N, C-alpha and C positions, 0 to 999 in steps of 0.2 A: 055248514062247511062241507062241500062235496068231496068225495073220495076221488083222487086223481091217479090216472095211470102213470107209471114210471116212478111212483113214490116208494115202491118196495125196495128194500136195501139188498145189495149184492153181498155186502160184508156186514157182519154184526157191529163192528166198531163205527162204521160210517152212518150214523143215525141222521134222520131228517132233523130240520131245525125249526124250533118254535120260538118266535119272538114275542116276549111278554109285552103287556100294554105300555108300560112306561118306556121300555126300550124301543118299541115301535115309534112312539112319538118323538123320541130323541133322534132316531135315525132320519126320520122325515124332515124334522125342523133343521137339523144340522146341514143336510144337503141343500135345503132351500136357502139357508142363511148365507152361504158363501157362493151361491150360484152367480156366475158360471165358472167358478173355480171348483177344484176337488176338495171334498171333505174327507176326513179319516179319523180313526180312533180305535179303541180296544173294546172287545166283547168280553163280558164277565158272565159266568154261568156254570151249569153243571148238567149231568145226565138227569133226566126226569121222565115221568109218565104223564101224558096229557090225553084228554079225550078228543079224538078226531073221527068224525063221521060215526059217532056213537061207539067207538072202540077205544080201549085203552092202548095207547101206542107209546113205545119207547122213543124218546127224542132227546136232543140237546136243547135245553132251555136257555135262551139269552135273557138273563135276569137284569143285567144293567149294561149300559153303553156309556163309554167315556170318550168324548171327542178330544183329541189332542189340540192344545191351544196355541202351540208355538211353531206350527208347521209352516213350511214355505209352499205356497199353493200357486198353481197355474191352471189354465183350462184343461191341460192334458196330463198333468203330473202333480203329485204331492209327495214331499220328502220331509224328513225330520229337520226342521230349520234350526233347532237348538238341541244338539246331541246330549248336552249335560242335563237339560230339562227333561228330555225323553228318558234318560237313565234314572233321574230322580223319581219320575212317575212310576217306572217299573219297580224300583226299590220300595216305594210307598205301598204299591199293591201287595208286594210280598210281605212287608212288615205288618200289613193289616189282615193278612191271611186270606187274600182275595185271589181266586184262581182265574187266570186269563185263559180263554178258550180260543181266541183268535182275534180278528180285526174286521174292519169294514172300511170302505171308501166309495166315492161316487165317480161316475163317468158322465160329466155334462155333455149333452149332444153338441157336436158329432164326434167328440174326441175319445181317445183311449180304447178304440174298438167298440165303445159304447155298451154293448150288452154282453160282453164276454171278458173274462180275465185275459189280460195281455201277458206276453212274455216278461215284460218289465214288472208287472204286478207280482208274478211268481218269484222273480228275483228279489223284490223288496220284501216279500213274505219270508223268504229264506233268511234274509238278514235279520228280520225281527225275531224269527224263531231262535236264531243264535243268540241275540241280545237277551231275550227273555229267559232262555235256558241258563245263561250265566248268572242270573240273579235268583235262580231257584224255581222258575216257572217251568216245571218238567212236563206238564200235560201236553203242551204244544209240540213236543218232540214226537208224539204219536200221530198227531194230525191236527192241522190248523183249519179252523172254520173262517172263511172269508165271505162276508156279505157284500154284494155289489149293488149299489143303488144307481141305476141308469136313469138320468133325469133330463127332461126336456121342457123348457119354458114354452108357454103358449099364450098368445094374445087372441082375444075373442072380438069379433065384430059386434055381436049382440051381447047385451049384459046377461050374466049368469049369477045365480046365488053363490055366496061364499059357503063352500061345503067341501066334503071329501067323501070318497067311497072306494071300495076295494072290488076288484074283479079277479076271479080265478084265471090263471094263465099257464096251464099244464103244471110244471114244477115251480114256476115263478109266481109272483103276485104282482098285479098291476094296481097301482094306486093313483087316483086323480085327486088333486088338491086345488081348489079354487080359492085363492087368497084375496082377490079383489073381483069386482063385477066383470072386469074385462081382462083378467090375468089369472093364469093357473099353471100347474105343473103336472106333466105326465111322467109317472115314476114306475119303473120296473125293478122289483127286488128279487135277487137270486142269491143262492147260497152254494158254496163250494167247499169241499174238503181238499186241502193241499197237503199231501202226505209224502213221506220219504219212500223211495223205491230202492234204497240201499241202506245198509247198516251203518249206524253212526260210529265214528271213531276211526274209520279207515282213511277219511279225507275231510277237509273243512266242509262245513255245512253248505257254504256258498258254491262249492264245486260238486255237490251231490245232485243226483237226479231226483226230481219230485214229480209226482203225478197229480192230476186234477180230476176230481169227481164231483159232478153237480148232484145235489140232493134237493128234495122238495122243501119249501119254506112255508110255514103256517103262521098266522097271527089270530088272536081272538077277534071275532066279528064285532063284538060290542066292546068299545073302549070306555068303560065306566070310570 
């Protein structure tokens, strides 16, 4: 895994993101499952140290991914289709002692700005931060990690093997998955910190200003 420019952190808290093997598989398959609608869900994890380019590096490890099952999905938007179910899920995470570190969603081509977080994405994140803080998930108040999966289906004229592979793409990761001999998906994975630029308590979270900082995203090259 090559060292990439731009991966060095400006602030200590905003670590780069390391997606573990099982989490990587879930992210990819959940985006393909609902194509061409948006997928989304919660990220579970913790601060950790991983070896990157032969060096021990402080990262945020995405240990598990939970796809939300009751969402209302369109090609350009995904919202909580059942608020009661969403709240039950958050309370279950808290009761199980599980720390939420953020969320993920997909942008099927050509919708939603495709390869960048949109203004609506940030507004939705602010709403989720508020909901999660109310049930005791306090870590997200410091900073929320959002993984964006930009996905584009592709049909091939000539047959290809069913396979997948990863390419470095500066801070992002490019993944190509061929699910049939003449069908595949081109996927770009990026990671962002969405963080408050104001102190909590002075106004409702939905009215606060939040910043967005892209960080590098890594995965294991070998998915055993």
